[in-house]
A tleap script that builds the chain and sets N, CA, C and O, in Angstrom:
source leaprc.protein.ff14SB
mol = sequence {
  NMET VAL GLU SER PHE LYS ARG LEU LYS SER
  GLU MET GLU GLU ILE SER GLU GLU GLN LYS
  ASN ILE ARG GLU GLY GLN ARG GLN VAL LYS
  GLU ASN PHE GLY ILE ILE GLU SER GLU CYS
  LYS GLU LEU LYS ARG GLU THR ARG LEU LEU
  ILE GLN ARG SER ALA ARG ASN GLN VAL LYS
  LEU ALA PRO PHE SER LEU VAL TYR CYS CLYS
}
set mol.1.N position { 202.055 145.332 63.142 }
set mol.1.CA position { 200.724 145.695 63.556 }
set mol.1.C position { 199.770 144.501 63.431 }
set mol.1.O position { 198.960 144.245 64.321 }
set mol.2.N position { 199.877 143.789 62.329 }
set mol.2.CA position { 199.041 142.608 62.108 }
set mol.2.C position { 199.339 141.558 63.176 }
set mol.2.O position { 198.431 140.901 63.686 }
set mol.3.N position { 200.610 141.412 63.503 }
set mol.3.CA position { 201.002 140.436 64.529 }
set mol.3.C position { 200.390 140.784 65.882 }
set mol.3.O position { 199.930 139.896 66.600 }
set mol.4.N position { 200.381 142.051 66.231 }
set mol.4.CA position { 199.814 142.445 67.527 }
set mol.4.C position { 198.307 142.192 67.554 }
set mol.4.O position { 197.769 141.824 68.598 }
set mol.5.N position { 197.622 142.380 66.436 }
set mol.5.CA position { 196.198 142.075 66.368 }
set mol.5.C position { 195.952 140.572 66.509 }
set mol.5.O position { 195.023 140.149 67.197 }
set mol.6.N position { 196.786 139.780 65.858 }
set mol.6.CA position { 196.653 138.321 65.964 }
set mol.6.C position { 196.878 137.867 67.400 }
set mol.6.O position { 196.146 137.031 67.929 }
set mol.7.N position { 197.917 138.442 68.022 }
set mol.7.CA position { 198.214 138.088 69.410 }
set mol.7.C position { 197.055 138.509 70.321 }
set mol.7.O position { 196.639 137.751 71.197 }
set mol.8.N position { 196.543 139.716 70.107 }
set mol.8.CA position { 195.416 140.216 70.898 }
set mol.8.C position { 194.188 139.328 70.709 }
set mol.8.O position { 193.501 139.002 71.677 }
set mol.9.N position { 193.916 138.939 69.475 }
set mol.9.CA position { 192.779 138.064 69.185 }
set mol.9.C position { 192.959 136.718 69.879 }
set mol.9.O position { 192.015 136.170 70.448 }
set mol.10.N position { 194.173 136.195 69.827 }
set mol.10.CA position { 194.465 134.918 70.472 }
set mol.10.C position { 194.266 135.017 71.988 }
set mol.10.O position { 193.688 134.121 72.603 }
set mol.11.N position { 194.746 136.106 72.579 }
set mol.11.CA position { 194.583 136.305 74.021 }
set mol.11.C position { 193.113 136.449 74.395 }
set mol.11.O position { 192.675 135.935 75.424 }
set mol.12.N position { 192.358 137.146 73.562 }
set mol.12.CA position { 190.926 137.316 73.829 }
set mol.12.C position { 190.197 135.979 73.754 }
set mol.12.O position { 189.305 135.714 74.561 }
set mol.13.N position { 190.563 135.144 72.803 }
set mol.13.CA position { 189.959 133.813 72.692 }
set mol.13.C position { 190.303 132.970 73.913 }
set mol.13.O position { 189.463 132.228 74.423 }
set mol.14.N position { 191.546 133.090 74.380 }
set mol.14.CA position { 191.988 132.355 75.559 }
set mol.14.C position { 191.194 132.805 76.792 }
set mol.14.O position { 190.733 131.978 77.580 }
set mol.15.N position { 191.044 134.111 76.945 }
set mol.15.CA position { 190.283 134.654 78.076 }
set mol.15.C position { 188.828 134.213 77.999 }
set mol.15.O position { 188.223 133.867 79.014 }
set mol.16.N position { 188.276 134.226 76.810 }
set mol.16.CA position { 186.893 133.797 76.618 }
set mol.16.C position { 186.716 132.337 77.036 }
set mol.16.O position { 185.730 131.983 77.684 }
set mol.17.N position { 187.670 131.502 76.665 }
set mol.17.CA position { 187.616 130.080 77.035 }
set mol.17.C position { 187.742 129.915 78.551 }
set mol.17.O position { 187.039 129.099 79.147 }
set mol.18.N position { 188.627 130.681 79.167 }
set mol.18.CA position { 188.785 130.622 80.621 }
set mol.18.C position { 187.500 131.047 81.326 }
set mol.18.O position { 187.094 130.427 82.309 }
set mol.19.N position { 186.863 132.097 80.827 }
set mol.19.CA position { 185.603 132.556 81.411 }
set mol.19.C position { 184.519 131.492 81.275 }
set mol.19.O position { 183.719 131.281 82.186 }
set mol.20.N position { 184.506 130.834 80.136 }
set mol.20.CA position { 183.540 129.752 79.910 }
set mol.20.C position { 183.768 128.629 80.921 }
set mol.20.O position { 182.815 128.090 81.485 }
set mol.21.N position { 185.036 128.280 81.145 }
set mol.21.CA position { 185.364 127.238 82.117 }
set mol.21.C position { 184.967 127.655 83.530 }
set mol.21.O position { 184.478 126.837 84.309 }
set mol.22.N position { 185.177 128.922 83.854 }
set mol.22.CA position { 184.795 129.422 85.177 }
set mol.22.C position { 183.282 129.334 85.361 }
set mol.22.O position { 182.807 128.893 86.408 }
set mol.23.N position { 182.529 129.751 84.350 }
set mol.23.CA position { 181.061 129.682 84.435 }
set mol.23.C position { 180.593 128.238 84.609 }
set mol.23.O position { 179.676 127.969 85.386 }
set mol.24.N position { 181.217 127.320 83.892 }
set mol.24.CA position { 180.855 125.901 84.023 }
set mol.24.C position { 181.171 125.405 85.433 }
set mol.24.O position { 180.381 124.673 86.030 }
set mol.25.N position { 182.318 125.802 85.957 }
set mol.25.CA position { 182.682 125.422 87.323 }
set mol.25.C position { 181.694 125.977 88.336 }
set mol.25.O position { 181.312 125.285 89.280 }
set mol.26.N position { 181.283 127.216 88.145 }
set mol.26.CA position { 180.302 127.823 89.047 }
set mol.26.C position { 178.969 127.090 88.968 }
set mol.26.O position { 178.300 126.896 89.984 }
set mol.27.N position { 178.587 126.689 87.771 }
set mol.27.CA position { 177.332 125.946 87.601 }
set mol.27.C position { 177.392 124.617 88.345 }
set mol.27.O position { 176.429 124.218 89.001 }
set mol.28.N position { 178.538 123.933 88.238 }
set mol.28.CA position { 178.701 122.654 88.919 }
set mol.28.C position { 178.684 122.826 90.434 }
set mol.28.O position { 178.086 122.018 91.146 }
set mol.29.N position { 179.336 123.873 90.928 }
set mol.29.CA position { 179.338 124.135 92.371 }
set mol.29.C position { 177.916 124.395 92.853 }
set mol.29.O position { 177.502 123.880 93.891 }
set mol.30.N position { 177.171 125.194 92.097 }
set mol.30.CA position { 175.785 125.501 92.465 }
set mol.30.C position { 174.942 124.230 92.482 }
set mol.30.O position { 174.138 124.025 93.392 }
set mol.31.N position { 175.124 123.385 91.485 }
set mol.31.CA position { 174.382 122.124 91.410 }
set mol.31.C position { 174.731 121.227 92.597 }
set mol.31.O position { 173.844 120.653 93.230 }
set mol.32.N position { 176.022 121.110 92.893 }
set mol.32.CA position { 176.456 120.280 94.019 }
set mol.32.C position { 175.940 120.833 95.339 }
set mol.32.O position { 175.555 120.067 96.223 }
set mol.33.N position { 175.930 122.149 95.481 }
set mol.33.CA position { 175.417 122.757 96.696 }
set mol.33.C position { 173.942 122.422 96.871 }
set mol.33.O position { 173.495 122.140 97.983 }
set mol.34.N position { 173.191 122.452 95.784 }
set mol.34.CA position { 171.776 122.095 95.841 }
set mol.34.C position { 171.576 120.652 96.283 }
set mol.34.O position { 170.674 120.360 97.068 }
set mol.35.N position { 172.408 119.759 95.785 }
set mol.35.CA position { 172.327 118.347 96.170 }
set mol.35.C position { 172.648 118.193 97.652 }
set mol.35.O position { 171.942 117.487 98.373 }
set mol.36.N position { 173.705 118.848 98.105 }
set mol.36.CA position { 174.097 118.768 99.518 }
set mol.36.C position { 173.002 119.338 100.408 }
set mol.36.O position { 172.689 118.773 101.456 }
set mol.37.N position { 172.423 120.452 99.991 }
set mol.37.CA position { 171.349 121.077 100.770 }
set mol.37.C position { 170.153 120.135 100.887 }
set mol.37.O position { 169.553 120.016 101.955 }
set mol.38.N position { 169.814 119.474 99.799 }
set mol.38.CA position { 168.704 118.521 99.798 }
set mol.38.C position { 168.995 117.341 100.723 }
set mol.38.O position { 168.123 116.920 101.483 }
set mol.39.N position { 170.216 116.806 100.664 }
set mol.39.CA position { 170.602 115.694 101.535 }
set mol.39.C position { 170.580 116.118 102.998 }
set mol.39.O position { 170.192 115.337 103.867 }
set mol.40.N position { 170.990 117.335 103.267 }
set mol.40.CA position { 170.984 117.853 104.633 }
set mol.40.C position { 169.554 117.914 105.175 }
set mol.40.O position { 169.300 117.525 106.315 }
set mol.41.N position { 168.630 118.401 104.357 }
set mol.41.CA position { 167.228 118.465 104.772 }
set mol.41.C position { 166.693 117.071 105.072 }
set mol.41.O position { 165.972 116.873 106.050 }
set mol.42.N position { 167.048 116.109 104.230 }
set mol.42.CA position { 166.591 114.732 104.433 }
set mol.42.C position { 167.172 114.152 105.722 }
set mol.42.O position { 166.463 113.478 106.469 }
set mol.43.N position { 168.447 114.404 105.989 }
set mol.43.CA position { 169.063 113.912 107.226 }
set mol.43.C position { 168.413 114.544 108.457 }
set mol.43.O position { 168.216 113.871 109.469 }
set mol.44.N position { 168.087 115.813 108.377 }
set mol.44.CA position { 167.402 116.479 109.498 }
set mol.44.C position { 166.042 115.842 109.736 }
set mol.44.O position { 165.642 115.612 110.878 }
set mol.45.N position { 165.335 115.559 108.643 }
set mol.45.CA position { 164.014 114.927 108.765 }
set mol.45.C position { 164.136 113.547 109.398 }
set mol.45.O position { 163.367 113.199 110.294 }
set mol.46.N position { 165.106 112.758 108.929 }
set mol.46.CA position { 165.310 111.420 109.482 }
set mol.46.C position { 165.718 111.488 110.950 }
set mol.46.O position { 165.276 110.664 111.751 }
set mol.47.N position { 166.545 112.447 111.308 }
set mol.47.CA position { 166.964 112.615 112.701 }
set mol.47.C position { 165.766 112.949 113.578 }
set mol.47.O position { 165.612 112.398 114.667 }
set mol.48.N position { 164.919 113.855 113.097 }
set mol.48.CA position { 163.723 114.228 113.850 }
set mol.48.C position { 162.825 113.005 114.073 }
set mol.48.O position { 162.288 112.824 115.166 }
set mol.49.N position { 162.662 112.169 113.044 }
set mol.49.CA position { 161.843 110.957 113.177 }
set mol.49.C position { 162.449 109.987 114.189 }
set mol.49.O position { 161.728 109.387 114.985 }
set mol.50.N position { 163.776 109.835 114.157 }
set mol.50.CA position { 164.427 108.942 115.120 }
set mol.50.C position { 164.254 109.443 116.550 }
set mol.50.O position { 164.041 108.648 117.465 }
set mol.51.N position { 164.344 110.742 116.743 }
set mol.51.CA position { 164.148 111.315 118.079 }
set mol.51.C position { 162.723 111.061 118.551 }
set mol.51.O position { 162.502 110.711 119.711 }
set mol.52.N position { 161.754 111.236 117.653 }
set mol.52.CA position { 160.356 110.991 118.013 }
set mol.52.C position { 160.132 109.523 118.371 }
set mol.52.O position { 159.457 109.215 119.353 }
set mol.53.N position { 160.694 108.626 117.579 }
set mol.53.CA position { 160.547 107.187 117.871 }
set mol.53.C position { 161.189 106.833 119.199 }
set mol.53.O position { 160.627 106.070 119.984 }
set mol.54.N position { 162.351 107.379 119.449 }
set mol.54.CA position { 163.044 107.117 120.703 }
set mol.54.C position { 162.215 107.605 121.887 }
set mol.54.O position { 162.102 106.913 122.899 }
set mol.55.N position { 161.641 108.788 121.760 }
set mol.55.CA position { 160.812 109.332 122.836 }
set mol.55.C position { 159.596 108.436 123.076 }
set mol.55.O position { 159.235 108.174 124.223 }
set mol.56.N position { 158.967 107.966 121.998 }
set mol.56.CA position { 157.811 107.067 122.149 }
set mol.56.C position { 158.220 105.769 122.845 }
set mol.56.O position { 157.508 105.281 123.722 }
set mol.57.N position { 159.358 105.216 122.457 }
set mol.57.CA position { 159.822 103.974 123.079 }
set mol.57.C position { 160.116 104.176 124.556 }
set mol.57.O position { 159.823 103.301 125.372 }
set mol.58.N position { 160.690 105.317 124.909 }
set mol.58.CA position { 160.969 105.587 126.319 }
set mol.58.C position { 159.680 105.676 127.121 }
set mol.58.O position { 159.613 105.197 128.253 }
set mol.59.N position { 158.651 106.291 126.530 }
set mol.59.CA position { 157.358 106.388 127.208 }
set mol.59.C position { 156.767 104.992 127.379 }
set mol.59.O position { 156.227 104.676 128.439 }
set mol.60.N position { 156.862 104.161 126.353 }
set mol.60.CA position { 156.324 102.800 126.431 }
set mol.60.C position { 157.072 101.960 127.460 }
set mol.60.O position { 156.465 101.145 128.154 }
set mol.61.N position { 158.382 102.152 127.562 }
set mol.61.CA position { 159.196 101.338 128.460 }
set mol.61.C position { 159.229 101.872 129.888 }
set mol.61.O position { 159.663 101.160 130.793 }
set mol.62.N position { 158.793 103.077 130.107 }
set mol.62.CA position { 158.859 103.692 131.436 }
set mol.62.C position { 158.170 102.847 132.509 }
set mol.62.O position { 158.756 102.666 133.577 }
set mol.63.N position { 156.969 102.321 132.293 }
set mol.63.CA position { 156.332 101.508 133.343 }
set mol.63.C position { 157.153 100.260 133.695 }
set mol.63.O position { 157.169 99.848 134.855 }
set mol.64.N position { 157.816 99.667 132.739 }
set mol.64.CA position { 158.616 98.472 132.999 }
set mol.64.C position { 159.846 98.803 133.829 }
set mol.64.O position { 160.264 98.003 134.667 }
set mol.65.N position { 160.420 99.958 133.606 }
set mol.65.CA position { 161.617 100.318 134.359 }
set mol.65.C position { 161.266 100.558 135.818 }
set mol.65.O position { 162.106 100.330 136.689 }
set mol.66.N position { 160.047 101.013 136.113 }
set mol.66.CA position { 159.629 101.210 137.502 }
set mol.66.C position { 159.467 99.871 138.207 }
set mol.66.O position { 159.781 99.750 139.391 }
set mol.67.N position { 158.979 98.864 137.484 }
set mol.67.CA position { 158.781 97.532 138.062 }
set mol.67.C position { 160.128 96.926 138.445 }
set mol.67.O position { 160.248 96.338 139.520 }
set mol.68.N position { 161.126 97.053 137.606 }
set mol.68.CA position { 162.422 96.444 137.855 }
set mol.68.C position { 163.261 97.229 138.856 }
set mol.68.O position { 164.231 96.695 139.393 }
set mol.69.N position { 162.913 98.461 139.114 }
set mol.69.CA position { 163.680 99.272 140.061 }
set mol.69.C position { 163.273 99.000 141.499 }
set mol.69.O position { 164.005 99.375 142.415 }
set mol.70.N position { 162.140 98.366 141.732 }
set mol.70.CA position { 161.653 98.131 143.106 }
set mol.70.C position { 162.418 97.051 143.801 }
set mol.70.O position { 162.130 96.736 144.956 }
savepdb mol mol.pdb
quit
């Protein structure tokens, strides 16, 4: 009977440690997801700025392209 209690206690400690590891893994995944989400937002912002700059440059260069097409 004592042996079964010791074994049960040992198994419970093992399960507790596994649960702790799972929670830590979940925390790390959540943290990494937050970092990725932040980087994604920054890339979208940079892409939007590049598109705006490109559009401005095309507007500026449009009169020159008409001159060379004649």
